[in-house]
C-alpha positions as CSV (number, residue, x, y, z in Angstrom):
1,M,-6.0,-3.5,-10.9
2,I,-3.6,-4.3,-8.1
3,K,-1.2,-7.1,-9.0
4,V,-0.5,-9.6,-6.1
5,L,2.3,-12.2,-5.9
6,I,1.8,-14.9,-3.2
7,V,5.0,-16.3,-1.5
8,D,4.2,-19.3,0.7
9,D,6.0,-22.7,0.9
10,D,2.7,-24.6,1.2
11,F,1.1,-25.1,-2.3
12,M,-2.4,-25.6,-0.9
13,V,-2.3,-22.6,1.4
14,A,-1.1,-20.4,-1.5
15,K,-4.0,-21.7,-3.5
16,V,-6.5,-20.9,-0.8
17,H,-5.1,-17.4,-0.4
18,A,-5.2,-16.9,-4.1
19,G,-8.9,-17.7,-4.0
20,F,-9.4,-15.1,-1.2
21,I,-7.7,-12.4,-3.3
22,Q,-9.5,-13.2,-6.5
23,R,-12.8,-12.6,-4.7
24,T,-11.7,-9.2,-3.5
25,A,-12.5,-6.3,-5.9
26,G,-9.6,-4.5,-7.4
27,F,-7.0,-7.3,-6.9
28,T,-5.7,-10.0,-9.2
29,V,-3.2,-12.8,-8.5
30,V,-0.3,-12.7,-11.0
31,G,1.7,-15.6,-9.6
32,A,2.9,-17.7,-6.7
33,A,6.3,-18.7,-5.4
34,H,7.2,-21.3,-2.9
35,T,10.8,-20.6,-2.1
36,G,12.8,-17.4,-1.6
37,A,14.8,-17.9,-4.8
38,Q,11.7,-18.4,-6.8
39,A,10.1,-15.3,-5.3
40,V,13.0,-13.1,-6.4
41,V,12.7,-14.4,-10.0
42,E,8.9,-14.0,-10.1
43,T,9.0,-10.5,-8.5
44,Q,11.5,-9.3,-11.1
45,R,9.5,-10.9,-13.9
46,L,6.0,-9.9,-12.9
47,Q,6.7,-6.6,-11.0
48,P,3.7,-7.0,-8.7
49,D,2.3,-4.1,-6.6
50,L,1.9,-6.2,-3.5
51,V,3.5,-9.5,-2.1
52,L,1.7,-11.7,0.4
53,L,4.8,-12.9,2.2
54,D,5.2,-15.9,4.5
55,I,8.1,-15.8,6.9
56,H,8.9,-19.5,7.1
57,L,10.3,-20.4,3.8
58,P,12.6,-23.4,3.1
59,D,15.6,-21.5,1.9
60,I,15.4,-18.1,3.6
61,N,13.6,-16.1,6.3
62,G,10.9,-14.1,4.7
63,L,12.0,-10.9,6.5
64,D,15.5,-11.2,5.0
65,L,13.9,-12.0,1.6
66,M,11.9,-8.8,1.7
67,H,15.0,-6.7,1.1
68,Q,16.0,-8.8,-1.9
69,L,12.5,-8.5,-3.4
70,R,12.7,-4.7,-3.1
71,E,16.1,-4.7,-4.9
72,V,14.4,-6.0,-8.0
73,A,11.1,-4.1,-7.4
74,P,11.8,-0.9,-5.5
75,E,8.1,0.2,-5.3
76,L,7.0,-3.2,-3.9
77,D,4.6,-3.3,-0.9
78,V,4.6,-6.3,1.4
79,L,1.9,-7.8,3.5
80,V,3.2,-10.5,5.9
81,I,1.0,-13.6,6.3
82,S,2.6,-16.0,8.8
83,A,2.1,-18.2,11.8
84,A,5.1,-16.5,13.4
85,R,3.8,-14.8,16.6
86,E,7.1,-13.8,18.2
87,V,7.0,-10.1,19.2
88,E,10.5,-9.5,17.9
89,T,9.5,-11.0,14.6
90,V,6.6,-8.6,14.4
91,R,8.8,-5.7,15.3
92,K,11.4,-6.6,12.7
93,A,8.6,-6.8,10.1
94,L,7.3,-3.4,11.0
95,R,10.8,-1.9,10.9
96,G,11.1,-3.4,7.4
97,G,8.2,-1.3,6.2
98,I,5.4,-3.8,5.8
99,V,1.8,-2.6,5.2
100,H,0.3,-5.2,7.6
101,Y,1.0,-8.4,9.5
102,L,-1.7,-11.1,9.4
103,I,-1.3,-14.1,11.7
104,K,-2.3,-17.5,10.4
105,P,-4.9,-19.0,10.4
106,F,-7.2,-16.2,9.2
107,S,-10.5,-15.9,7.4
108,Q,-11.3,-14.4,4.0
109,A,-12.9,-11.5,5.8
110,D,-9.7,-10.9,7.8
111,L,-7.6,-10.7,4.6
112,Q,-10.2,-8.7,2.7
113,E,-10.2,-6.1,5.4
114,R,-6.5,-5.6,5.1
115,L,-6.6,-5.6,1.3
116,D,-9.4,-3.0,1.3
117,H,-7.4,-0.8,3.6
118,Y,-4.3,-1.2,1.4
119,R,-6.3,-0.3,-1.7
120,S,-7.9,2.8,-0.3
121,A,-4.9,4.1,1.7
122,Y,-1.5,3.0,0.4
123,H,-2.4,2.4,-3.2
124,G,-4.8,5.3,-3.4
125,L,-2.3,7.7,-2.0
126,D,0.0,7.1,-5.0
127,S,-2.4,8.1,-7.6
128,S,-5.1,10.3,-6.1
129,K,-3.2,13.7,-5.9
130,D,0.1,15.4,-5.9
131,V,-0.2,16.8,-2.4
132,A,-1.5,14.7,0.5
133,E,-4.0,16.0,3.1
134,Q,-3.7,15.0,6.7
135,S,-6.8,12.7,6.2
136,D,-4.9,10.9,3.4
137,V,-1.9,10.3,5.7
138,N,-4.2,9.2,8.6
139,R,-5.6,6.5,6.4
140,V,-2.2,5.1,5.5
141,F,-1.3,4.8,9.2
142,G,-4.7,3.3,10.1
143,L,-6.0,6.4,11.8
144,D,-9.2,6.8,9.8
145,S,-11.5,5.4,12.5
146,A,-14.0,7.6,14.3
147,T,-11.9,7.7,17.4
148,A,-9.0,9.2,15.3
149,Q,-11.0,11.8,13.5
150,R,-12.1,15.1,14.9
151,P,-14.9,15.0,17.5
152,L,-18.3,13.9,16.2
153,P,-21.0,16.5,16.0
154,K,-23.1,17.0,19.1
155,G,-25.7,14.2,19.5
156,C,-23.8,11.7,17.2
157,S,-22.3,8.4,18.4
158,V,-19.5,6.2,17.2
159,E,-21.8,3.2,17.0
160,T,-24.2,5.0,14.6
161,L,-21.4,6.3,12.5
162,R,-20.1,2.8,12.0
163,L,-23.6,1.7,10.9
164,V,-23.7,4.6,8.4
165,E,-20.3,3.6,7.0
166,G,-21.5,-0.1,6.8
167,A,-24.6,0.9,4.9
168,L,-22.5,2.9,2.4
169,K,-20.0,0.1,1.9
170,A,-22.8,-2.5,1.4
171,A,-24.6,-0.3,-1.2
172,D,-24.4,-1.0,-4.9
173,G,-23.9,2.7,-5.6
174,D,-24.4,6.1,-4.0
175,L,-27.0,6.7,-1.3
176,S,-29.0,9.8,-0.2
177,A,-29.5,10.8,3.4
178,A,-33.1,9.7,3.1
179,E,-32.1,6.2,1.9
180,V,-29.5,5.8,4.7
181,A,-32.1,7.0,7.3
182,E,-34.6,4.4,6.0
183,Q,-32.1,1.6,6.3
184,L,-31.0,2.5,9.8
185,G,-34.3,3.7,11.2
186,T,-33.0,7.2,12.0
187,S,-34.2,10.6,10.9
188,R,-33.1,12.1,7.6
189,V,-31.5,15.0,9.4
190,S,-29.5,12.7,11.6
191,A,-28.4,10.6,8.7
192,R,-27.3,13.7,6.8
193,R,-25.3,14.9,9.8
194,Y,-23.2,11.7,9.8
195,L,-22.8,11.7,6.0
196,E,-21.6,15.3,5.9
197,Y,-19.2,14.6,8.7
198,L,-17.7,11.7,6.7
199,H,-17.6,13.9,3.6
200,D,-15.7,16.6,5.6
201,E,-13.3,14.0,6.7
202,G,-12.5,13.2,3.1
203,L,-14.0,9.7,3.2
204,L,-17.0,10.3,1.0
205,E,-17.6,12.0,-2.3
206,V,-20.9,13.8,-3.1
207,R,-22.8,13.6,-6.3
208,L,-25.6,15.9,-7.1
209,K,-28.8,14.5,-8.7
210,Y,-30.8,17.1,-10.4
211,G,-34.6,17.0,-10.7
212,V,-37.5,19.2,-9.6
213,G,-36.5,21.6,-6.9
214,R,-33.1,21.6,-5.1
215,P,-30.5,19.0,-6.3
216,E,-30.3,15.8,-4.1
217,R,-27.0,15.1,-2.4
218,R,-25.9,11.5,-2.9
219,Y,-22.9,10.0,-1.1
220,L,-20.4,7.4,-2.2
221,P,-17.3,6.1,-0.4
222,K,-14.0,7.2,-2.0
223,A,-12.1,4.5,-3.8
């Protein structure tokens, strides 16, 4: 479970964001802070994995606070959530090593998308293996979209690839090529071509289901 600390001067906003996070699988809110001084104390005490950090705090600029937080929790990751839109502010945040910058106001889906990426890319990279593949690094830097991968197989399209990925994410478990084909109205051969492509890119794992005849290949997104 990924532990999250929310740092926001607005009590109600922090509560809303906590609700968003608690509804995202794999994350738990361990606390909230409403000033920079309180954030340092809570970060040292709770040792969260991720801080959702507002920039406009009553006693310090959030970007300056970020360095103090990492002094008490060196492995801390930071996701900025702020109404600040100045380009220089965004640049400074990026130079500070944030995992993402989300401009207020935003929806639960907006935050969940960033949290899902963090879980699968940043957090997953720490524990998945000793040596990173290029596909692992690509995911950390947001280059895991179809346009950043190797060219699609002949006859395949980016639009259909996204539909296949969506079907897998929405599924309650693993899916076979036949099941994906039925959902999308494509042929089994076509569905399997997309699934094998995603598997080759390191985005899916394959489970074999044994029965009569050849084992069935079933596909599941990597955590």
